[in-house]
C-alpha positions as CSV (number, residue, x, y, z in Angstrom):
1,X,-10.7,-4.3,1.3
2,X,-14.1,-2.8,2.1
3,X,-14.8,-0.8,5.2
4,X,-18.2,-0.7,6.9
5,X,-19.3,2.7,8.2
6,X,-21.9,3.6,10.9
7,X,-24.2,6.4,9.9
8,X,-26.2,7.9,12.7
9,X,-28.7,10.7,13.2
10,X,-30.3,10.0,9.8
11,X,-33.6,11.8,9.0
12,X,-36.3,9.2,9.6
13,X,-37.5,9.4,6.0
14,X,-34.1,8.3,4.6
15,X,-34.3,5.0,2.7
16,X,-31.4,2.6,2.0
17,X,-31.4,3.8,-1.7
18,X,-31.1,7.4,-0.5
19,X,-28.2,6.4,1.7
20,X,-26.5,4.6,-1.2
21,X,-27.0,7.5,-3.6
22,X,-25.6,10.0,-1.1
23,X,-22.5,8.0,-0.2
24,X,-21.8,7.1,-3.8
25,X,-20.5,10.7,-4.2
26,X,-17.6,9.7,-2.0
27,X,-16.8,6.5,-4.0
28,X,-18.2,3.0,-4.8
29,X,-20.8,1.8,-2.3
30,X,-20.8,-2.0,-1.9
31,X,-24.0,-1.9,0.2
32,X,-26.1,0.5,2.2
33,X,-28.8,-0.3,4.7
34,X,-31.0,1.8,6.9
35,X,-32.0,-0.1,10.1
36,X,-35.7,-0.4,10.7
37,X,-37.9,-1.4,13.6
38,X,-39.0,-5.0,13.2
39,X,-42.6,-4.3,14.4
40,X,-43.3,-1.0,12.7
41,X,-41.0,-1.0,9.7
42,X,-40.0,2.6,10.5
43,X,-36.4,3.8,10.4
44,X,-34.5,3.8,13.7
45,X,-32.4,6.8,12.4
46,X,-29.2,5.0,11.7
47,X,-27.7,2.7,9.1
48,X,-24.6,1.1,7.7
49,X,-22.7,1.8,4.5
50,X,-20.0,-0.4,3.1
51,X,-17.5,1.4,0.8
52,X,-15.4,-0.6,-1.7
53,X,-12.0,0.6,-0.4
54,X,-10.6,2.0,2.9
55,X,-9.7,5.2,1.0
56,X,-13.2,5.8,-0.2
57,X,-14.5,5.1,3.3
58,X,-12.2,7.6,4.8
59,X,-13.2,10.1,2.2
60,X,-16.9,9.4,3.1
61,X,-16.2,10.0,6.8
62,X,-14.5,13.3,6.0
63,X,-17.3,14.3,3.6
64,X,-20.3,13.4,5.7
65,X,-19.4,13.3,9.4
66,X,-21.1,16.4,10.9
67,X,-22.8,17.3,7.6
68,X,-26.4,18.5,8.0
69,X,-29.1,16.7,6.0
70,X,-32.7,17.8,6.5
71,X,-31.8,19.6,9.7
72,X,-29.9,16.7,11.3
73,X,-26.1,16.5,11.6
74,X,-24.9,13.1,10.6
75,X,-22.5,11.0,12.7
76,X,-20.3,8.9,10.4
77,X,-17.5,6.7,11.6
78,X,-16.0,3.3,11.2
79,X,-18.5,0.6,12.4
80,X,-17.4,-1.5,15.3
81,X,-18.6,-5.0,16.0
82,X,-21.7,-5.3,18.0
83,X,-20.9,-5.8,21.7
84,X,-22.5,-8.7,23.5
85,X,-25.5,-7.7,25.6
86,X,-26.9,-9.1,28.8
87,X,-30.0,-11.3,28.4
88,X,-33.2,-9.3,28.5
89,X,-35.9,-10.3,30.9
90,X,-38.1,-9.1,33.7
91,X,-35.3,-9.4,36.2
92,X,-37.2,-11.9,38.3
93,X,-36.1,-15.1,36.7
94,X,-39.2,-15.3,34.6
95,X,-41.5,-16.4,37.4
96,X,-43.6,-13.3,37.7
97,X,-44.0,-11.7,41.0
98,X,-46.1,-10.5,43.8
99,X,-48.0,-11.7,46.7
100,X,-51.4,-12.9,45.8
101,X,-52.5,-13.7,49.3
102,X,-53.5,-17.2,48.3
103,X,-52.8,-20.5,50.0
104,X,-50.2,-23.0,49.0
């Protein structure tokens, strides 16, 4: 069964192909994706790699966790499911704010 890994503190110029090529040294990479900002398209400095087997994933963690690439020490561990987040907003119920001094 495949294991998904979180890879943090990536150099910002790292591409998904770079990530796949790097982790392929630890085994078969099923997928690799660097997460990018939706507005700018620039890397957010982290990504995910899916290794074909748990053994290969564990080898990749041992091989790359703490390894320095382009002056940045990688953080590599088993990815956890995303936790639910509170709704985002302006905290005021969406009605805006402020006293305008006007009449009703």
